[in-house]
N, C-alpha and C positions, 0 to 999 in steps of 0.2 A: 436557440432563439430564431436564427435566420433560416433554419432548414425548411420550414413550411413555405416561407416566401420564395426561397430559392427553387423549391420544387414546383411551385405554382408558375413562376416566371419561366422556368425551363419548359413547362408543359404548354403554356399559351404561345410561346415564341418558337415552337417546333417548326423547322424549315419545311418539313414535308407537308405541313398543314397550312402554311402561310405563303406559298409560292416563293420559297427560299428567302423569307424575311421581307418580301415586298409588302405584305399586308400587316405590318407591325408599326405601331406609332406610340408616342408618349406625350404626356402633358405635365408641365412644370418639372420635368426631369429629362435626362437623356436615355435613349433606348439601351445603349451599351452599358451604362453604369447605373441603371435604375435601382438595383438592389443596394449597392453601396450608398447611394444618395438617400434612400429611405431609411437605412440603418443609421446613417449619420444624423438624420433629423430625430430619430428615436433617442439616440444617445445625447443629443444636444439638450433635449427637454426632459431627460431622465425617465422616459416612458418606454422601457424595453420589455415589459412583461405583459401578460394576458394576451388579448387579441392583437395579432400583428398586422392584419390587413383584411380587406373585403373583396369579394369576387362576384361581379355581376355578369349575367349572360343575356344578350339580346338575340333572340332567335327569330328567323323569318320563315315564311311559308315555303313549301317545296317548289323549286324552280321559279320563284317569283322575282328574285333580285340577283344581280351580278355581284361577285365578291368586291369589286371596286366600289360599287354604289353602297354596299353594306358598310364598307370601310369609311366612306364619307359620312354616312349617317351616324356611325359610332363616334367619329371625331367631333361632329357637331354636338352630339349628346354630352360628351365629356366636357367640352368647353362651356356648355350652357349649365350643366348640373353642378360641376365642381368649381367652376370659376378659377380663382387664384388661391384656393385654400389647400387642396390636396394634390399629391404627386400620383399620377396615374400611368399605367402601362396597358395598352389595349392592342388587340389583334383580331383579325377575321379569319376563320377556318373555313376552307372550302373542300375538305376531304369527305364530307358527308352529303347526303341528298338535301339536307336543310342547311343552308348557309347560316352561320351564327357568329356572333362576336363575343369575345371575352374582355372584360374590363377588370383589372386588378389595381387597387389603389391603397395607399398607405393609410393606416388607421389614425396617424397623428398629422395634424395640419403643419405644413412647413412654415406657414406665416404666423400663426397664433400659438401653436403648440398644443391646442386642444384636440381631444380625440373625437372621431366621428361617432355619432350616436344614432343608431337605427332603431326607430320605434315601430311597433306593430301598426300596419296600415300605411306606412310611408310609401310602399311600392305603388299602392293604388292612388294615394293622394298626390304624390310628387313625381315619382319616377315614370310610371306608365303614361301619364299625360304628355310628358315631354317626348317619349318615344312615339306616341300616336301622332303628335303634331308633326314630327319629322317624317313619319311615314306618309301622311297626307301630302306633305310638300313634294315627295317623290312619287306620288300616285300609287302607294302600296296599301295593302289591307291593314286594318288596325284591329286591336284587341279590345273587346268590351271590358269596361271597368265596373266592378261592383264595390260601392263604398263600404269600407270596413273590412274588406277581405283582400287578400293578395292573390292575384291570378298569375302566379309564376308557372312556367311550363312544368308539368308534372314530371316529364322525363328528366329535366335538369335537376329538379329537387331530389329525385332518387339517386341520380348520379353524384350530386354534391355530397349528400349525406352518406351514401353507400361507401364511397372510396375511403372517406376518412373514418367512418365508423368501423369498417371491417379491417382496416390496415393492420392494426395491432394483433387482432385475433388470427388473421391469415398468417402473419409472420410466426406466431407461436405454433400454429398447426404445421406450417412448412418445416420449421426446425425439428419438431417432434417426428414428422414423417421421415426426414433425412436421417435421423438417428437410428431408425428401425429398418430403413430400406436396404435392399441388396443391390439394386441398380435403378436406373432412371425410370424404367417402366414400372417397377415395383413401387417407386415413390409416388407416381401418379395414381396407381391403384390404391395406395393408402390414403391419398387425399380424397378419392372417391368414397372410400369407406367412411371418411369423416363427414360426408354429406355434401361435398363439393362436386360440381359438374365441371369436367375438364374438356379442353379443346386445344388442339395443336394446329398452328397456322404459321407458315413461313419460318419454321424452325423455332418458334417460341410457343410457350405454354400459356394458356388462359384459364382462369378459375372463375366460377360463378358461385358465390356463397348461397346457402340454402335460403330460399325466400326472396332472393334478389332477381332482377331482370337483366342485368348487364354483366358481361364477363370483364374480369380485371386481369391485365397482363402481369405475369409474375415479376418481370423486370421493373414494373412501375412500383411494386412493393419495395424492392431492393435491387440495386444494380448487381448484387452478388448472387442473384437467383437465375442466372443463365443456365442453360443445359450443361455446359462444360463445368461451370462452377459447382453445380449440385453434384454432378458425377464425381468431381474431385473430392468434395466433402464426404460423399458416401464411401469412396475408396479409402480415404484416410481413417474413417471410423472403423471400417472392416479390418484394416491393417493394425490399428491400435488395439482392437479387441482380440485379434489373433495373437499378437505379441504378449498381451496381458495374460491370456489363457495359457500360453506355452510356459511362461515364466512363473506362473502361480503354483505354489505347493499346496496340495489339499491339506487341510487341518480341521480338527474338531474344536469347536468353540463351546466351552461350558457356559451355561446360563443358569444362574441361581435366582429363583424368584420366591418372594415371601407371599404366600397365598392367604396368610392370616388377615382377616378383615379387622380393621381398626374400629373399635367401638368406644366412643368418647364417654368419660365417666359422668354419672348423673350428679345432680346437685347434692344429693345426700352423700354420695361417695366423696365428692370434693370436700364437703364439710367434715366428714370423718377423717380423711387423710390430713386435713389441716390441723385437726385436734391432735392426731397422733404425732405430727411434727412438732407442735407446740409443747407437748408433754415429754418429748425426747424419745418416744418409742420408735419413731421413724427418723433415720439419719439421712442427711443430705449426702449425695454421692461426692466423694472428694474430687477436686479438680486434678487434672493431669499435671504431673511434675516433670514432664519431659524437658521443659524449658531450662531446668536446672543443669541438665547434662549436655546442653547444646555446645557450650564452649569446650567442654572436655572431649566431646565427640570430634569436634573440629581439630583439636590438638592431636587426638589419636590418629585421625586420617593423615595429618601432616607428617607425623612421625612414621607412619606406615609407608607413605610414599618415599620418604627419605631412606628408610631401611631397604626397601625394594630397589631403590636406585643404586645404593652401595653394593648390594648383592649382585645386581645385574651387570655391573661394570667391574666387579671383583676389586673394589677399592678397600685397602687394608689400613691405610694410614692417612693422616692429615696432609702429608707431603704429596701423596698421589692425588688427593682431592685438589690441592692448590695447582698442581701441574695440569690437571684436566681443565680447571678454570682458565688457565692461561691459554690452553689450546682453543677453548671456546672463544676467547677474545680474538685470537688470530683468525678463526673461521668467520666470526662476525665482521671483521675488517675486510676479509676477502669478499663476502657477500655485498658489503657496501661498495666496494670497488667494482664488482660485476654490475650492480645496478647503475652506477655512474657511467660505465661504458655503454650500457643500454640506452641511457638518456642521450649520450653523445651520438650514437648511431641513429637515434630517432629524430634528432634536432633538424637535420637537413630536410626531412619530410614533414615538418611541422605545419607548413601552409597547406599541403595536400590533405593532411588529417583534419585540419580545420574546415576545409571545403567539404570533406566527407561528412563531417558532423552536420553541416547545413543541409546537405542532401538527405541525410537520414531523418532529420527533424521535419522536413517538408515533403517527404516521399508520399506519405499517405494522403495528405491534403492535395498534392499535385495530381494523384490518381483520381480524386474526386472531380477535379477541374477537367481532366481529360474525358471523364464520363459525362460532362455537361453541366456541372455545378459552377456557375460563374462566381459564386461567393469566394471561392478559393483561388482566384486569379493571381493575387499577390504571392501566395505560397508557391504557385506554379512558376512564377517569374523568378523567385529566389532559387528554386530548385534548378531551373534551366540555366541561369547565370552561373551557379556554382559548378554544374556539370560541364559547361563550356570551358570555364577557366581551368578545370581539372584536366580536360583533354588538351588544352593549349600547353599545359606544363609537362605533357608527355606521360600522363598517368591514365589508367582506366579505373572505373569505380570498383570492379572486382579485384584489381591488383591492390588498391589502397585498402580495401576491406580486409584482404588476407594479411597485408602487412600490419594493420591495426590489431587483428586478432593474435598474430604471432608475438607482437610486443606485449600485449596484455597477458598472454600465457607466460612469457618469460618473467615479467614483473611479478605476476601472481606466485610463481614458483619461488622466486627469491623472497618475497614477503612471507610465504609460508615457512620457508627454511629459517628465516630470522625469528619468527614467532616460536618455533620449536627450540632454537638455541637460547632465546631469552627465557623461556620456561625452564630449561635445564640450568641456566645460570642462576635464576632465582632459587632453584632448589638447592644448588651448591652453596649459595650465600646463606640460606637458612641453616644448612648443616654446620657451616663454619661458625656462624653466630651462636648456635647452640653449644658448640664445642667450647667457645670462649667463655660462656656463662658457666659451663661445667668446671673449667679451670679455676675460675674465681671461687667457686664453692670448695674445690680441693685445697686452695690456699687458705681459706677461712677456717677449715676444720682443724688443722694442727694448732692454730692459735687458741682455740677453745680447749684442746687437750692440755696445752701448756698451762692455761689458767687453772684447770682442775688439779694438775700436779702441784702448782704453787700453793693452792689451798690445803692440799694434803700435807705438804711440808710444814706449813704454819701450825696445823693441828699437832703434828708430831713434835715440833719444838715446844709447844705449850705443855705437852705431857712430860717432856724431859725436864722442863723447868719446875713443874710440880714435884717431880721426884727429887730434884736437888734441894728444893725448899724443905721437903719432909725429912731429909737425911741429916739431922743435927748431930754434930760431933762424930759423924761417920769417919771411918779410916780413909786415908788418902788413896789407898789402892782401889776401894770401891768407887770413890769419886772419879779417879782417873779412868776407870773402866767406863763410867758414864760419859765422860767427855770423848772417849774414844768412839762411842756409839753414835755421837751427834753427826748429823750430815755435814759434809764438807762446805756446803754453800750457806749454812746458818751463821749469821753474824753475831758477835758477842754483844754488839750494841742493842740488838733486839731483846736480849735477856735483861740488859740493864734498864731498859725502859719499862719492863714489867714491874708492877708493885710487889713489894715483899709480902710474903704470907705471914699472917699473925703479927705483923709489925715488928718482927725480931730480926736481928742482924745475922747475916749468913756466916757460916764458919770460915776460917782462914783458908782451909784446904779448897773449899768451893770457889773462893775468890781467886 
């Protein structure tokens, strides 16, 4: 949101163009905190989107006015045109043959919260007459006004639209050329092949897009486009491509394509297929049944991992498995103790690590401030204060960074070892719980066998009783032999409860 305003303020307040800041002024705000005050008004009224501000330029004829006089005219124009409504920052540049003034003002009124509305023809109807009146007061030439048109300087119109219109496209072309260049000279050559006209002056590169009349400095596009920065990016790209080429193993990739062109069925074919489906001649393809085996597949994988674990560690009995589990508990406790000792060693340096965190969080924004972006002044202050306190405590940023990385490596290794032990412990617990279920099944099986044997004994007893009932008046010897063949666990009471066959009394010998 604030980047465009910050760039514009940085440009118009350039010390090299304003006699080291002597030709800079403000209206309804302070020069040093103009950006922060404008942003505060936007946040106050909830209008932080769309157009952020407006930029006017008042240009004077060549060698007609002194910079100080142009500054007075600009100040009177701002006071008369904006009144008490808008916050303005203005400056006069004397670095060109034509002395000119820049006026940057907030798009939101600090008093009413309404946005500035510029209509077509406002320059000719309202703005240019005020400028002409002030120029007459100082004996300067004036510009003719045509009602219904805006007579803005053509040079400024191209400059204003050109730098913002080409900014994004130039950035894309620069990044593309850096990725293919071998050195800085080759980079400039690639930019020329893209249609740009290049020029080097005072160690900086300038580009002029095709069809434009003014050169644009590369560092105005981005602060990272200095010669040293571009050469460093090119070197990193070459090194990365070289390492990737050395480590890459050539391989053949198979590619299977279906060149058969799909022809949709006609209406007649659709009706025919529908009729075949209704009559049962065309069957619907069955749905996949893989979901039925998902649970069984998971069980199989679990059993396989358990089996491989037992084989890998040569475990032959449950006692060995229990012993290994106890060893895992001991090792887990040792790791917890090691982590506790790490925390104890790190505790005295806790404040230094907290300061390092503040430094790392504000490092990037502080670098923007050092490059001239005043919007990040608060981040720079936090970074500077943290760095000073760190030095007062007897540390250096490099020393604390190395200490932080060392503690992070140690804690990460302990956490990794604990995860491995926990995974092994879960595997052993699964094996032991499976063994317990197997023992329950083994205990349940003999009970079922005993029940079957009892049923067989009952059947055998019934057959013996039938034989006794059928043997009327048989001799005692045969009867005695029958009793001798009865199982030892068969009770006499069982026989007494059975009903007598044919309703007749049993012989004396049988009783």
